[in-house]
C-alpha positions as CSV (number, residue, x, y, z in Angstrom):
1,M,-192.5,-26.1,0.0
2,I,-193.3,-23.5,-2.6
3,H,-194.0,-20.0,-1.2
4,L,-196.0,-17.6,-3.4
5,F,-195.9,-13.9,-2.4
6,T,-198.5,-12.0,-4.4
7,H,-200.7,-8.9,-4.3
8,N,-204.1,-8.8,-2.6
9,D,-206.0,-7.4,-5.5
10,L,-207.8,-9.4,-8.2
11,D,-204.7,-9.9,-10.4
12,G,-202.6,-11.0,-7.4
13,V,-205.3,-13.3,-6.0
14,G,-205.8,-14.7,-9.5
15,C,-202.1,-15.9,-9.2
16,G,-202.9,-17.5,-5.8
17,I,-205.9,-19.4,-7.2
18,L,-203.9,-20.7,-10.2
19,A,-201.1,-21.8,-7.8
20,R,-203.6,-23.7,-5.6
21,I,-205.1,-25.5,-8.7
22,A,-201.7,-26.4,-10.0
23,L,-199.7,-27.2,-6.8
24,G,-202.4,-28.0,-4.2
25,D,-200.9,-28.6,-0.7
26,D,-197.4,-28.0,-2.0
27,V,-197.9,-24.2,-2.1
28,E,-198.3,-21.7,0.6
29,V,-199.8,-18.5,-0.6
30,H,-199.0,-15.1,1.1
31,Y,-201.3,-12.3,0.0
32,N,-199.7,-8.9,0.6
33,S,-200.4,-5.2,0.1
34,V,-197.9,-3.0,-1.8
35,A,-196.8,-1.5,1.6
36,R,-196.2,-4.9,3.2
37,I,-194.5,-7.0,0.6
38,N,-190.9,-6.1,1.4
39,T,-191.4,-6.7,5.1
40,Q,-192.9,-10.1,4.5
41,V,-190.2,-11.2,2.1
42,E,-187.5,-10.0,4.4
43,K,-189.1,-11.9,7.3
44,Y,-189.2,-15.0,5.2
45,F,-185.5,-14.9,4.4
46,E,-184.5,-13.9,7.9
47,S,-186.3,-16.9,9.4
48,M,-185.2,-19.4,6.8
49,K,-183.2,-22.4,8.0
50,S,-180.2,-23.7,6.1
51,E,-181.9,-26.9,5.0
52,Q,-184.8,-24.8,3.4
53,V,-182.4,-23.4,0.8
54,N,-182.5,-26.6,-1.3
55,E,-186.1,-27.5,-0.3
56,D,-188.0,-24.2,-0.9
57,T,-189.1,-22.4,-4.0
58,V,-189.9,-18.7,-3.8
59,L,-192.4,-17.2,-6.3
60,I,-193.3,-13.5,-6.3
61,T,-196.0,-12.1,-8.6
62,D,-197.6,-8.7,-9.2
63,L,-195.5,-6.9,-6.5
64,T,-192.1,-5.3,-6.8
65,V,-189.4,-6.0,-4.3
66,N,-186.8,-3.5,-3.2
67,E,-183.1,-3.6,-3.6
68,A,-182.4,-5.2,-0.3
69,N,-184.8,-8.1,-1.0
70,S,-183.4,-8.4,-4.6
71,K,-180.0,-9.1,-3.0
72,R,-181.6,-11.6,-0.6
73,I,-183.2,-13.5,-3.5
74,E,-180.0,-13.4,-5.5
75,K,-178.1,-14.8,-2.5
76,F,-180.7,-17.5,-2.0
77,V,-180.5,-18.5,-5.7
78,N,-176.7,-18.6,-5.7
79,A,-176.8,-20.9,-2.7
80,G,-178.9,-23.4,-4.7
81,G,-182.4,-22.1,-4.0
82,K,-185.1,-21.8,-6.6
83,A,-186.9,-18.4,-7.2
84,Q,-189.1,-16.8,-9.9
85,F,-190.2,-13.2,-10.0
86,L,-193.1,-12.4,-12.4
87,D,-194.5,-8.9,-12.9
88,H,-196.0,-6.7,-15.6
89,H,-195.4,-3.2,-14.1
90,K,-193.1,-0.9,-16.1
91,T,-191.6,0.3,-12.8
92,A,-190.2,-3.2,-12.2
93,L,-188.4,-3.6,-15.5
94,H,-185.0,-3.0,-13.8
95,L,-185.3,-6.4,-12.1
96,N,-184.9,-8.1,-15.5
97,E,-181.1,-7.9,-14.8
98,Y,-181.5,-10.9,-12.5
99,N,-181.8,-14.4,-14.0
100,W,-184.7,-15.2,-11.6
101,A,-186.8,-12.3,-12.7
102,S,-189.1,-11.8,-15.7
103,V,-190.9,-8.5,-16.1
104,R,-193.0,-8.2,-19.3
105,V,-195.3,-5.3,-19.9
106,Q,-196.9,-6.6,-23.2
107,Y,-197.0,-9.7,-25.4
108,D,-195.5,-9.8,-28.9
109,D,-199.0,-9.3,-30.4
110,G,-199.4,-6.0,-28.5
111,R,-201.7,-7.2,-25.8
112,L,-200.8,-5.9,-22.3
113,T,-199.9,-8.5,-19.8
114,S,-201.2,-9.1,-16.3
115,A,-199.6,-11.0,-13.4
116,T,-202.2,-13.7,-13.7
117,S,-201.6,-14.2,-17.4
118,L,-197.9,-14.3,-17.0
119,F,-198.1,-16.8,-14.1
120,Y,-200.5,-18.9,-16.1
121,D,-197.9,-19.0,-18.9
122,Y,-195.3,-20.0,-16.4
123,L,-197.4,-22.8,-15.0
124,L,-198.2,-24.1,-18.4
125,Q,-194.5,-24.0,-19.5
126,N,-193.5,-25.9,-16.4
127,K,-196.3,-28.5,-17.1
128,W,-197.9,-27.8,-13.7
129,L,-201.1,-26.9,-15.5
130,E,-202.8,-27.8,-18.8
131,H,-205.1,-25.5,-20.8
132,R,-208.8,-25.7,-19.8
133,P,-211.5,-23.5,-21.3
134,G,-212.8,-22.3,-17.9
135,I,-209.3,-21.4,-16.6
136,D,-208.4,-19.8,-19.9
137,E,-211.4,-17.5,-19.7
138,F,-210.8,-16.7,-16.0
139,V,-207.3,-15.7,-16.8
140,E,-208.3,-13.6,-19.7
141,L,-211.1,-11.8,-17.7
142,I,-208.5,-10.8,-15.1
143,R,-206.0,-9.7,-17.8
144,Q,-208.6,-7.5,-19.5
145,Y,-209.8,-6.0,-16.3
146,D,-206.4,-5.3,-15.0
147,T,-205.3,-3.7,-18.2
148,W,-208.6,-1.9,-18.7
149,E,-209.0,-3.5,-22.1
150,W,-212.4,-4.8,-21.0
151,E,-213.9,-1.3,-21.6
152,T,-212.6,-1.0,-25.2
153,N,-213.8,-4.6,-25.9
154,Q,-217.1,-4.1,-23.9
155,L,-216.3,-7.2,-21.9
156,I,-218.6,-6.4,-19.0
157,K,-217.9,-9.9,-17.5
158,A,-214.4,-8.8,-16.7
159,K,-215.6,-5.9,-14.6
160,Q,-218.2,-8.1,-13.0
161,L,-215.5,-10.5,-11.9
162,N,-213.7,-7.7,-10.1
163,D,-217.0,-6.4,-8.6
164,L,-217.6,-9.9,-7.2
165,F,-214.1,-10.0,-5.8
166,S,-214.7,-6.6,-4.0
167,L,-218.0,-7.9,-2.4
168,I,-216.6,-10.9,-0.6
169,S,-213.5,-11.9,1.4
170,I,-210.4,-13.2,-0.3
171,D,-210.9,-16.6,1.3
172,D,-214.5,-16.8,0.1
173,F,-213.6,-15.6,-3.4
174,E,-210.7,-18.0,-3.6
175,G,-212.9,-20.9,-2.5
176,K,-215.7,-20.1,-5.0
177,M,-213.3,-19.8,-7.9
178,L,-211.3,-22.9,-7.0
179,E,-214.5,-25.0,-7.0
180,R,-215.8,-23.5,-10.2
181,L,-212.5,-23.8,-12.1
182,I,-211.8,-27.3,-11.0
183,T,-215.3,-28.7,-11.7
184,S,-216.6,-26.7,-14.7
185,E,-215.4,-26.4,-18.3
186,Q,-217.0,-23.0,-18.5
187,F,-216.6,-19.9,-16.4
188,L,-220.1,-18.6,-15.4
189,F,-221.7,-16.5,-12.6
190,N,-224.6,-18.2,-10.8
191,E,-228.0,-16.7,-10.5
192,F,-227.4,-15.3,-7.0
193,E,-224.1,-13.7,-8.1
194,Q,-225.8,-12.1,-11.1
195,Q,-228.4,-10.4,-8.9
196,L,-225.7,-9.3,-6.5
197,L,-223.7,-7.8,-9.4
198,K,-226.7,-5.9,-10.7
199,M,-227.2,-4.2,-7.3
200,E,-223.5,-3.5,-7.0
201,E,-223.4,-1.8,-10.4
202,E,-226.2,0.5,-9.3
203,K,-224.3,1.2,-6.1
204,I,-221.1,2.0,-8.0
205,N,-222.9,4.5,-10.3
206,R,-224.4,6.3,-7.3
207,Y,-221.0,6.5,-5.7
208,I,-219.4,7.9,-8.8
209,R,-222.0,10.6,-9.1
210,K,-221.5,11.6,-5.5
211,K,-217.7,11.7,-5.8
212,N,-217.9,13.8,-9.0
213,R,-219.7,16.5,-7.0
214,E,-216.8,16.4,-4.4
215,L,-214.0,16.6,-7.0
216,V,-211.4,19.4,-6.4
217,Q,-209.3,20.8,-9.2
218,V,-205.8,22.1,-8.8
219,F,-202.5,22.4,-10.6
220,I,-199.7,20.3,-9.1
221,G,-196.5,21.0,-11.0
222,E,-197.4,21.1,-14.7
223,H,-200.4,18.9,-14.4
224,C,-204.0,19.9,-13.9
225,V,-205.3,17.4,-11.3
226,G,-208.7,16.3,-10.0
227,I,-208.5,15.2,-6.3
228,V,-211.2,13.2,-4.5
229,H,-211.4,11.3,-1.2
230,A,-212.7,7.8,-1.6
231,E,-212.1,4.4,-0.1
232,M,-213.8,2.3,-2.7
233,Y,-214.0,1.6,-6.4
234,H,-210.8,3.4,-7.3
235,S,-210.5,1.9,-10.8
236,E,-214.1,2.8,-11.7
237,L,-213.8,6.2,-10.1
238,G,-210.6,7.1,-11.9
239,N,-211.9,6.0,-15.3
240,E,-215.4,7.7,-15.0
241,L,-214.2,10.9,-13.4
242,G,-211.4,11.1,-16.0
243,K,-214.0,10.8,-18.8
244,E,-216.4,13.3,-17.1
245,N,-213.5,15.7,-16.7
246,S,-211.4,15.1,-19.7
247,H,-209.6,18.5,-19.3
248,L,-207.8,17.0,-16.2
249,D,-204.5,15.3,-16.7
250,Y,-205.1,12.7,-14.0
251,I,-207.3,11.9,-11.0
252,A,-205.7,11.5,-7.6
253,I,-207.9,9.3,-5.3
254,L,-207.1,9.7,-1.6
255,N,-207.7,6.8,0.9
256,M,-207.1,8.5,4.2
257,G,-207.8,5.3,6.3
258,G,-205.4,3.3,4.2
259,K,-203.0,6.2,3.9
260,K,-202.7,5.6,0.1
261,V,-203.0,7.7,-3.1
262,S,-204.2,6.1,-6.3
263,F,-203.5,7.8,-9.6
264,R,-205.6,7.3,-12.7
265,T,-205.6,8.8,-16.2
266,I,-207.5,8.3,-19.5
267,H,-204.8,10.1,-21.5
268,D,-202.1,8.4,-23.5
269,H,-199.7,11.3,-23.1
270,I,-199.8,11.2,-19.3
271,D,-197.8,8.5,-17.3
272,V,-199.1,8.3,-13.8
273,S,-196.5,5.7,-12.9
274,A,-194.0,8.6,-13.2
275,V,-196.2,10.7,-10.9
276,A,-196.4,7.9,-8.3
277,G,-192.6,7.4,-8.6
278,Q,-192.1,10.9,-7.2
279,F,-193.6,9.6,-3.9
280,G,-191.9,6.2,-3.8
281,G,-194.7,4.4,-5.6
282,G,-195.2,2.9,-9.0
283,G,-197.5,0.9,-11.3
284,H,-198.8,1.3,-14.8
285,A,-198.8,4.3,-17.1
286,K,-202.6,4.8,-16.6
287,A,-203.0,3.3,-13.1
288,S,-200.5,3.7,-10.3
289,G,-200.3,4.4,-6.6
290,C,-198.2,5.2,-3.6
291,A,-198.2,5.4,0.1
292,M,-199.3,8.8,1.5
293,N,-196.0,10.1,2.7
294,E,-195.4,13.5,4.1
295,T,-194.8,15.1,0.7
296,A,-197.9,13.5,-0.9
297,Y,-200.0,14.6,2.2
298,K,-198.9,18.2,1.8
299,L,-199.6,18.4,-1.9
300,F,-202.8,16.4,-2.2
301,V,-204.4,17.0,1.2
302,N,-203.1,19.9,3.3
303,E,-202.8,22.5,0.5
304,V,-206.0,21.4,-1.3
305,F,-208.3,21.0,1.7
306,P,-209.5,24.7,1.8
307,L,-210.6,24.6,-1.9
308,E,-214.2,24.3,-3.0
309,P,-215.2,21.4,-5.3
310,S,-215.3,22.1,-9.0
311,K,-218.5,23.4,-10.5
312,L,-220.3,20.7,-12.6
313,D,-221.6,21.2,-16.1
314,A,-225.3,21.9,-16.3
315,P,-226.8,18.5,-17.0
316,K,-230.0,19.0,-19.0
317,N,-229.5,22.0,-21.3
318,Q,-231.3,22.4,-24.6
319,H,-229.9,25.7,-25.7
320,N,-226.6,26.3,-24.0
321,I,-224.9,23.3,-25.5
322,K,-221.3,22.5,-26.4
323,N,-219.8,23.1,-29.9
324,N,-222.5,25.7,-30.8
325,P,-221.0,28.1,-33.3
326,E,-223.3,30.9,-32.0
327,G,-221.8,30.6,-28.6
328,T,-221.6,28.6,-25.4
329,L,-221.5,30.1,-21.9
330,Y,-219.3,28.9,-18.9
331,E,-219.2,30.1,-15.4
332,N,-217.1,29.4,-12.3
333,Q,-217.9,29.3,-8.6
334,S,-217.2,33.1,-8.4
335,R,-219.8,33.7,-11.1
336,E,-217.3,34.9,-13.6
337,K,-218.4,34.1,-17.1
338,W,-216.6,33.0,-20.3
339,F,-218.3,32.8,-23.7
340,I,-216.9,30.5,-26.5
341,R,-218.0,31.3,-30.0
342,K,-216.8,30.6,-33.5
343,Y,-215.4,33.4,-35.8
344,L,-214.5,32.4,-39.3
345,D,-212.6,29.1,-38.9
346,Q,-211.4,29.8,-35.3
347,W,-212.9,29.6,-31.9
348,L,-212.7,32.6,-29.6
349,V,-213.1,33.1,-25.8
350,E,-214.7,36.3,-24.5
351,H,-214.5,37.4,-20.8
352,D,-215.8,40.6,-19.2
353,G,-216.7,42.1,-22.6
354,R,-213.3,41.5,-24.3
355,T,-211.9,38.7,-26.4
356,L,-208.9,36.9,-25.0
357,P,-205.7,37.3,-27.0
358,M,-205.7,33.8,-28.3
359,N,-207.8,31.6,-30.6
360,F,-208.4,27.8,-30.9
361,S,-208.7,25.4,-33.8
362,D,-211.8,23.7,-32.4
363,F,-214.4,24.2,-29.6
364,F,-213.1,21.5,-27.3
365,A,-209.6,23.1,-27.3
366,A,-211.2,26.3,-26.1
367,E,-213.3,24.5,-23.5
368,N,-210.3,22.6,-22.3
369,F,-208.5,25.9,-21.8
370,I,-211.1,27.7,-19.7
371,K,-211.9,24.5,-17.7
372,R,-208.2,24.1,-16.8
373,Q,-207.3,27.7,-16.2
374,Y,-210.5,29.0,-14.6
375,T,-212.3,25.9,-13.3
376,A,-215.4,27.0,-15.3
377,A,-218.4,24.8,-16.1
378,L,-221.3,24.9,-18.6
379,S,-223.9,27.4,-17.4
380,R,-227.7,26.6,-17.2
381,D,-230.0,27.6,-20.0
382,D,-231.6,30.5,-18.0
383,Q,-228.1,32.0,-17.3
384,Y,-227.3,31.6,-21.0
385,H,-230.5,33.4,-22.1
386,E,-229.8,36.2,-19.6
387,Y,-226.2,36.6,-20.9
388,L,-227.4,36.9,-24.5
389,K,-230.1,39.4,-23.5
390,N,-227.5,41.6,-21.9
391,L,-225.2,41.3,-24.9
392,K,-228.0,42.6,-27.1
393,K,-228.6,45.6,-24.8
394,K,-224.9,46.5,-24.9
395,S,-224.9,46.3,-28.7
């Protein structure tokens, strides 16, 4: 019997679907969370009978095993068992020291890998599957969603596939995809699914707007962090909140029911897998997570809870607009004001009638500074006009 241990997200379930297409009744698929994988793998090896060593094949995709399980797999392989570990997370690269492990973050052409794409390659190489257009597209949609390349390429279908995955149970999703991929040469959503996805998109957008109003800003170590409590749509939230608040280094999304923290960033110079690693987690440079241990709870929940949400930029201004050489007004929750204006080829920041002892090469560098340091937001037009009126009186 072939046993596949894989993640319970879209990328992990994609591996399970491919395994069922390729191996049919010869495979038993075990879907696991990050928190459960090591317990499940340990239970499997502890309950293994001696005759299973030469009969079983162990496949692990999209989830990292700990040192104890690495040793169990090594012992199993040395005794004659067959095992293959496939992953694409940078935090699992150390497992490449084992002959049974293959961790690859990107392809030779620069494309980022996913567990589903790596597992598809593995099945093709072992001649357990042959290329089919529908399966090829399904695998590529998952890869682009998991690596977030879909946004750059405007491949909305990849996001829609994950939306559909989030709307139904794993069993139902698996059944729908198996039927579609086995019987059709193309990968398409049916009419009902298209309507469902349209409604889901509207729901996601409302949810993101709501959570943006709840975002709390704080410095944790050297990073300026946005923190929000949410149980759904972590990838969409992390990306959109990051773009709406680009002065933040990363977004921490807290799932109190699941006792998890997700980290997301839009910045190339920030590696949130390193942040997650501080709390025993891991993942990708731009998308990682960890269990909410005592240290994470203290930093992201307990110490932050008394803080008020960040003030949002005024949404419909016509006069107090960004990048205005004549000046742009910002205000925080305490009604303190900062005025950004251009002087010669530099941008200056004024506060309480005095110019701060620093200048900036462009407007957005100045804005980034006051948003990070003072949690200030773009003021409304009426406040802007009142500020300019008072400036004239003083002069």
